[in-house]
N, C-alpha and C positions, 0 to 999 in steps of 0.2 A: 828675266834676271836671274833665274837659279843657275848657280855654277857649282861643278864639282872638281876640286883640286886633288890630283894624287900625288902621293910622294911615298918614297922608300924602295922603289925598284932599284935593280942593280944585278951584278954578276956574284954567283956564289959557286963553291964547289958541291958536288952531289952529298947529301948528309948535314948540309949548313942549314942556316935558318935567314929568313928576311921578315921584316914587319912592314906592310904596306898600311897607308893612310889614305882617308878620302874625308875632306872638308866639304861640307855643303854650305852655301850662303846664299843669301837673297831671297829667301823663302822660311815659311814656319810654317808646320804641317803638325797636326794633333796625333796623327797616326800615318804611318808609312812604313815601307820595307826598303832596305838598303841590303844590295847585293853585289856579288862579284862575279865576274864573267872572265873568260880569258879565250884567246885566239892564237893558236900556233899557225906556223907558214903553212900553207895550203890545206888548213883544216877550218871547219866553220866555228863560230864563236859559240863557245859551250857555257853552261852553269856550273858555277865552283862552289860558291856557298851563300848564304842569304841569312839576315835576320830582321824579324819584326819587331815593331816599336814594344811589343810586350815582351821581348827577350826570347822568344821561340826560335831556334835556330835550324837551318835546311844545309844539307851539303851532298855534293855527289859521292858516288862511292869510291872514286879515285883519289878522294883527298881525305877521306873520313880518318881520325886519328892522327891525322898530321897537319891539317889546318884548322884554323878557329878564327871564328869571325866575332867581332864583338863592338860596341859603341859606347860612348861616354854618357854621362849624366844628363848633358844637354841634349842628347839625340841629334847631335849635328854632325858627328864625327863617326865613321865607319873605321875598324881595324880590321886587317886580315894577318894573323900571325902563321907563318908558313915554318913548319919544322921539316927535318928528315927530306929536305928537298930531292927530287931525283930529275935526271937530265929530261924526262917527259913531261916536266911541269914548265919547261921553257916556253913563253908566251908573253903576249902583250896582254896585261891585265886591266880589266874596265870595272870601274865602280859605276853602280847605277842606284836611282832611286825610283821607288814605283808607289803609287798611290791606289793600287787595287789590292784585290785579294791573291792573285796569281803571285808566284815565288820564282819556278823553274824556267820559265820562258821569257823571251827578250820582251814580247809584247806587254807585259805586265809593267814594264818600266818605262818611266816618262822622262827621265833626265839621264844623261850620261857624260863620264867624263872623257878625258880624250886619250887614256891609256897609258901604263908605266910598263916598259920592257923588263922582264924578269930572265934571266939567263942562267941555266945551272949546267955547269960542265963536269965532266968525270975524271 
C-alpha cells in the first residue's frame, strides 16, 4: 500500500533551478531514510542525496553545494532543491524510502517512485 508520488520535474536552461517533491502515503514509520537517485541514458542508477529521520543528510560529490534535500515536519514528504543545474544533471530522478541503516546503495531502500524527468539544456 505504500506509494511514492513524485512531482516537479521539467526542462530548464543551464544555471536554472528546479524543486522536486516526493509524497509518501499508505504507511507510517518511526524512522526511515528518504533519498533521491538518478539515471541518465545509457548509465546506471546512481545515488544523489538522502536524509534520515534525524535530519542528517548525505550527498554525492557531484551535487554538493548545488542540491539540497529536506523533509517536512510530518516526515512524509521529501524535497530536492536543485540549483545551478548543469546539462550533466539531465536524468530521470527517483525518490526512495528505506527502512535500514544504509544510505548510498539501492539495496538500502524498500520503496521507489516511478521517476520524474529532469532535462537541462545549454
